[in-house]
N, CA, C and O of each residue as an XYZ file, in Angstrom:
400
protein
N      -4.196    -11.922      0.494
C      -3.429    -12.254      1.679
C      -3.723    -11.219      2.752
O      -3.749    -10.020      2.475
N      -3.939    -11.671      3.954
C      -4.239    -10.778      5.069
C      -3.011    -10.607      5.954
O      -2.005    -11.296      5.786
N      -3.112     -9.672      6.899
C      -2.024     -9.452      7.843
C      -1.766    -10.730      8.644
O      -0.618    -11.042      8.960
N      -2.816    -11.460      8.970
C      -2.680    -12.708      9.705
C      -1.893    -13.736      8.898
O      -1.053    -14.448      9.447
N      -2.165    -13.814      7.594
C      -1.440    -14.737      6.724
C       0.047    -14.383      6.655
O       0.914    -15.256      6.686
N       0.312    -13.083      6.561
C       1.707    -12.616      6.530
C       2.402    -12.969      7.839
O       3.533    -13.456      7.832
N       1.733    -12.726      8.955
C       2.310    -13.026     10.267
C       2.598    -14.522     10.396
O       3.633    -14.917     10.932
N       1.694    -15.332      9.912
C       1.886    -16.792      9.971
C       3.097    -17.224      9.147
O       3.899    -18.043      9.596
N       3.226    -16.669      7.938
C       4.360    -17.021      7.080
C       5.684    -16.582      7.697
O       6.663    -17.327      7.664
N       5.717    -15.365      8.263
C       6.937    -14.871      8.897
C       7.271    -15.701     10.126
O       8.433    -16.036     10.356
N       6.262    -16.033     10.913
C       6.485    -16.824     12.131
C       7.085    -18.176     11.781
O       8.026    -18.625     12.435
N       6.554    -18.826     10.761
C       7.070    -20.136     10.359
C       8.510    -20.027      9.847
O       9.348    -20.871     10.165
N       8.793    -18.996      9.061
C      10.108    -18.853      8.453
C      11.180    -18.477      9.480
O      12.317    -18.938      9.384
N      10.821    -17.637     10.468
C      11.810    -17.155     11.430
C      11.756    -17.864     12.780
O      12.567    -17.573     13.660
N      10.820    -18.784     12.957
C      10.738    -19.503     14.216
C      10.176    -18.654     15.347
O      10.551    -18.836     16.505
N       9.282    -17.728     15.021
C       8.625    -16.883     16.017
C       7.214    -17.402     16.241
O       6.720    -18.256     15.505
N       6.577    -16.861     17.279
C       5.154    -17.151     17.434
C       4.386    -16.229     16.496
O       4.911    -15.197     16.076
N       3.165    -16.584     16.168
C       2.345    -15.743     15.304
C       2.099    -14.383     15.958
O       2.059    -13.359     15.277
N       1.934    -14.381     17.290
C       1.713    -13.124     18.016
C       2.937    -12.217     17.901
O       2.786    -11.014     17.690
N       4.138    -12.764     18.036
C       5.356    -11.960     17.896
C       5.461    -11.379     16.494
O       5.769    -10.199     16.328
N       5.207    -12.201     15.493
C       5.282    -11.734     14.104
C       4.247    -10.645     13.846
O       4.534     -9.660     13.166
N       3.032    -10.824     14.395
C       1.985     -9.809     14.216
C       2.381     -8.488     14.874
O       2.123     -7.417     14.326
N       3.005     -8.565     16.045
C       3.449     -7.355     16.728
C       4.529     -6.627     15.911
O       4.542     -5.397     15.856
N       5.411     -7.371     15.295
C       6.452     -6.769     14.444
C       5.817     -6.086     13.244
O       6.182     -4.962     12.901
N       4.867     -6.762     12.604
C       4.173     -6.200     11.446
C       3.440     -4.925     11.850
O       3.507     -3.924     11.135
N       2.744     -4.946     12.982
C       2.029     -3.775     13.453
C       2.982     -2.598     13.700
O       2.659     -1.458     13.367
N       4.137     -2.871     14.273
C       5.141     -1.819     14.523
C       5.648     -1.233     13.209
O       5.828     -0.019     13.103
N       5.881     -2.080     12.207
C       6.342     -1.594     10.907
C       5.287     -0.697     10.283
O       5.606      0.385      9.791
N       4.031     -1.135     10.299
C       2.950     -0.328      9.724
C       2.764      0.982     10.485
O       2.556      2.034      9.879
N       2.842      0.914     11.823
C       2.724      2.143     12.625
C       3.844      3.107     12.286
O       3.620      4.313     12.188
N       5.043      2.586     12.108
C       6.187      3.420     11.764
C       5.992      4.082     10.403
O       6.321      5.257     10.236
N       5.466      3.353      9.444
C       5.201      3.913      8.115
C       4.173      5.048      8.216
O       4.349      6.105      7.609
N       3.102      4.825      8.985
C       2.065      5.847      9.136
C       2.625      7.092      9.824
O       2.374      8.213      9.382
N       3.379      6.896     10.896
C       3.960      8.046     11.623
C       4.886      8.849     10.707
O       4.877     10.080     10.735
N       5.670      8.164      9.910
C       6.579      8.867      9.000
C       5.816      9.598      7.913
O       6.203     10.704      7.535
N       4.749      9.019      7.402
C       3.917      9.704      6.416
C       3.303     10.955      6.999
O       3.249     11.988      6.332
N       2.840     10.880      8.232
C       2.242     12.034      8.886
C       3.294     13.125      9.088
O       3.019     14.303      8.862
N       4.489     12.738      9.511
C       5.547     13.712      9.805
C       6.228     14.264      8.569
O       6.455     15.469      8.468
N       6.557     13.382      7.622
C       7.382     13.781      6.469
C       6.666     13.726      5.123
O       7.105     14.363      4.165
N       5.584     12.981      5.039
C       4.846     12.891      3.793
C       5.414     11.926      2.784
O       4.909     11.834      1.665
N       6.477     11.188      3.163
C       7.094     10.266      2.196
C       7.844      9.164      2.919
O       8.591      9.424      3.862
N       7.639      7.915      2.468
C       8.386      6.772      2.971
C       8.922      6.023      1.755
O       8.152      5.573      0.908
N      10.238      5.893      1.674
C      10.863      5.205      0.550
C      11.501      3.919      1.066
O      12.396      3.954      1.910
N      11.036      2.799      0.554
C      11.573      1.488      0.911
C      12.278      0.935     -0.332
O      11.627      0.503     -1.283
N      13.587      0.952     -0.315
C      14.388      0.542     -1.480
C      13.935     -0.831     -1.992
O      13.672     -1.742     -1.207
N      13.849     -0.961     -3.297
C      13.469     -2.183     -4.009
C      12.027     -2.608     -3.752
O      11.580     -3.618     -4.294
N      11.291     -1.855     -2.934
C       9.881     -2.169     -2.696
C       9.001     -1.096     -3.306
O       8.177     -1.381     -4.176
N       9.172      0.149     -2.849
C       8.381      1.228     -3.416
C       8.364      2.465     -2.526
O       9.054      2.534     -1.508
N       7.560      3.434     -2.937
C       7.481      4.716     -2.243
C       6.010      5.008     -1.911
O       5.138      4.975     -2.779
N       5.770      5.294     -0.633
C       4.473      5.792     -0.183
C       4.614      7.308     -0.082
O       5.600      7.805      0.462
N       3.636      8.042     -0.603
C       3.724      9.488     -0.577
C       2.349     10.119     -0.342
O       1.337      9.653     -0.866
N       2.338     11.181      0.454
C       1.109     11.915      0.723
C       0.961     12.975     -0.364
O       1.896     13.725     -0.645
N      -0.213     13.027     -0.966
C      -0.494     14.054     -1.975
C      -1.843     14.678     -1.681
O      -2.733     14.046     -1.112
N      -1.972     15.925     -2.079
C      -3.245     16.646     -1.915
C      -3.988     16.665     -3.225
O      -3.407     16.939     -4.275
N      -5.275     16.375     -3.167
C      -6.129     16.524     -4.345
C      -6.855     17.845     -4.230
O      -7.316     18.223     -3.153
N      -6.953     18.538     -5.340
C      -7.643     19.839     -5.360
C      -9.144     19.643     -5.175
O      -9.695     18.579     -5.455
N      -9.783     20.704     -4.695
C     -11.239     20.710     -4.625
C     -11.764     20.696     -6.074
O     -11.131     21.238     -6.980
N     -12.917     20.072     -6.267
C     -13.458     19.997     -7.626
C     -14.963     19.869     -7.593
O     -15.565     19.600     -6.553
N     -15.549     20.066     -8.739
C     -16.996     19.890     -8.890
C     -17.226     18.521     -9.496
O     -16.630     18.181    -10.517
N     -18.087     17.737     -8.871
C     -18.430     16.407     -9.366
C     -19.918     16.367     -9.658
O     -20.655     17.303     -9.350
N     -20.346     15.264    -10.261
C     -21.751     15.124    -10.631
C     -22.260     13.774    -10.145
O     -21.624     12.742    -10.358
N     -23.421     13.799     -9.484
C     -24.064     12.558     -9.068
C     -24.640     11.916    -10.348
O     -25.491     12.517    -11.004
N     -24.187     10.709    -10.704
C     -24.649     10.111    -11.975
C     -26.137      9.753    -11.981
O     -26.738      9.669    -13.052
N     -26.731      9.545    -10.836
C     -28.154      9.198    -10.787
C     -29.051     10.425    -10.973
O     -30.037     10.390    -11.709
N     -28.679     11.515    -10.281
C     -29.555     12.685    -10.293
C     -29.037     13.825    -11.168
O     -29.756     14.791    -11.425
N     -27.802     13.713    -11.619
C     -27.151     14.745    -12.429
C     -26.931     16.056    -11.657
O     -26.660     17.095    -12.259
N     -27.049     16.003    -10.333
C     -26.832     17.175     -9.501
C     -25.340     17.368     -9.297
O     -24.623     16.421     -8.973
N     -24.873     18.600     -9.487
C     -23.472     18.895     -9.256
C     -23.232     19.131     -7.775
O     -24.032     19.768     -7.091
N     -22.104     18.599     -7.292
C     -21.749     18.783     -5.893
C     -20.276     19.197     -5.816
O     -19.482     18.872     -6.697
N     -19.934     19.907     -4.764
C     -18.559     20.339     -4.556
C     -17.837     19.297     -3.710
O     -18.272     18.980     -2.603
N     -16.741     18.769     -4.230
C     -15.921     17.826     -3.491
C     -14.734     18.609     -2.938
O     -13.977     19.202     -3.707
N     -14.561     18.621     -1.619
C     -13.491     19.425     -1.024
C     -12.109     18.839     -1.311
O     -11.978     17.670     -1.672
N     -11.087     19.671     -1.144
C      -9.717     19.191     -1.278
C      -9.468     18.148     -0.201
O     -10.005     18.244      0.903
N      -8.661     17.164     -0.521
C      -8.377     16.141      0.495
C      -6.978     15.565      0.293
O      -6.371     15.660     -0.774
N      -6.513     14.973      1.361
C      -5.210     14.356      1.393
C      -5.366     12.881      1.018
O      -6.300     12.227      1.481
N      -4.472     12.351      0.192
C      -4.524     10.948     -0.173
C      -3.111     10.378     -0.156
O      -2.133     11.122     -0.228
N      -3.012      9.082     -0.063
C      -1.719      8.411     -0.049
C      -1.593      7.612     -1.336
O      -2.493      6.857     -1.702
N      -0.480      7.784     -2.010
C      -0.234      7.034     -3.238
C       0.963      6.114     -3.031
O       1.840      6.394     -2.215
N       0.989      5.035     -3.766
C       2.092      4.087     -3.708
C       2.642      3.901     -5.105
O       1.898      3.641     -6.050
N       3.953      4.036     -5.227
C       4.619      3.798     -6.504
C       5.580      2.626     -6.287
O       6.533      2.747     -5.517
N       5.341      1.495     -6.955
C       6.182      0.334     -6.727
C       7.615      0.580     -7.186
O       7.859      1.344     -8.120
N       8.554     -0.078     -6.517
C       9.946      0.011     -6.881
C      10.240     -0.853     -8.105
O       9.423     -1.683     -8.502
N      11.387     -0.653     -8.683
C      11.772     -1.353     -9.898
C      11.840     -2.870     -9.694
O      11.360     -3.632    -10.534
N      12.425     -3.300     -8.598
C      12.542     -4.742     -8.329
C      11.159     -5.383     -8.191
O      10.917     -6.465     -8.727
N      10.250     -4.710     -7.471
C       8.906     -5.245     -7.313
C       8.201     -5.324     -8.659
O       7.588     -6.345     -8.971
N       8.276     -4.276     -9.454
C       7.632     -4.279    -10.763
C       8.153     -5.411    -11.635
O       7.377     -6.093    -12.304
N       9.477     -5.611    -11.625
C      10.072     -6.651    -12.452
C       9.603     -8.038    -12.006
O       9.278     -8.882    -12.841
N       9.568     -8.270    -10.704
C       9.168     -9.586    -10.202
C       7.695     -9.875    -10.490
O       7.341    -10.999    -10.847
N       6.835     -8.865    -10.337
C       5.414     -9.047    -10.603
C       5.185     -9.257    -12.110
O       4.385    -10.102    -12.510
N       5.888     -8.486    -12.926
C       5.759     -8.633    -14.370
C       6.231    -10.010    -14.825
O       5.604    -10.637    -15.679
N       7.328    -10.473    -14.258
C       7.861    -11.807    -14.603
C       6.853    -12.886    -14.233
O       6.625    -13.821    -15.001
N       6.255    -12.756    -13.066
C       5.241    -13.723    -12.612
C       4.024    -13.692    -13.540
O       3.463    -14.736    -13.873
N       3.621    -12.485    -13.955
C       2.508    -12.356    -14.870
C       2.778    -13.014    -16.204
O       1.896    -13.651    -16.779
N       4.002    -12.861    -16.700
C       4.373    -13.481    -17.983
C       4.326    -15.016    -17.865
O       3.867    -15.704    -18.777
N       4.805    -15.531    -16.737
C       4.795    -16.986    -16.547
C       3.360    -17.509    -16.492
O       3.066    -18.582    -17.018
N       2.463    -16.741    -15.847
C       1.061    -17.158    -15.752
C       0.383    -17.121    -17.130
O      -0.430    -17.989    -17.447
N       0.726    -16.100    -17.956
C       0.147    -16.002    -19.292
C       0.590    -17.165    -20.169
O      -0.213    -17.728    -20.913
N       1.856    -17.521    -20.083
C       2.368    -18.604    -20.931
C       1.839    -19.967    -20.495
O       1.809    -20.900    -21.298
N       1.424    -20.094    -19.242
C       0.885    -21.362    -18.751
C      -0.553    -21.592    -19.200
O      -1.041    -22.722    -19.161
N      -1.233    -20.533    -19.623
C      -2.652    -20.679    -19.997
C      -2.793    -21.158    -21.377
O      -3.912    -21.337    -21.857
């Protein structure tokens, strides 16, 4: 599903134009990014938690040439799904397994 698909679904459900729904989605995403930059954590109840984490510098190996290279420390964003989301996805997965 793409952002356009989400905007279309929201527009149909709420009686908005697709452009209005897309603008709302963009504002939500911008807000999440700004909060991650400022605070390093965004918690959306029943959905999940976005968190900024630092990875340590490490030595890696090129599998083709076997040459070792230094990978610098870097910032990454992790997502941990909320309990409600996990339960709904797991329930859907069980229904799909039983249908096969």
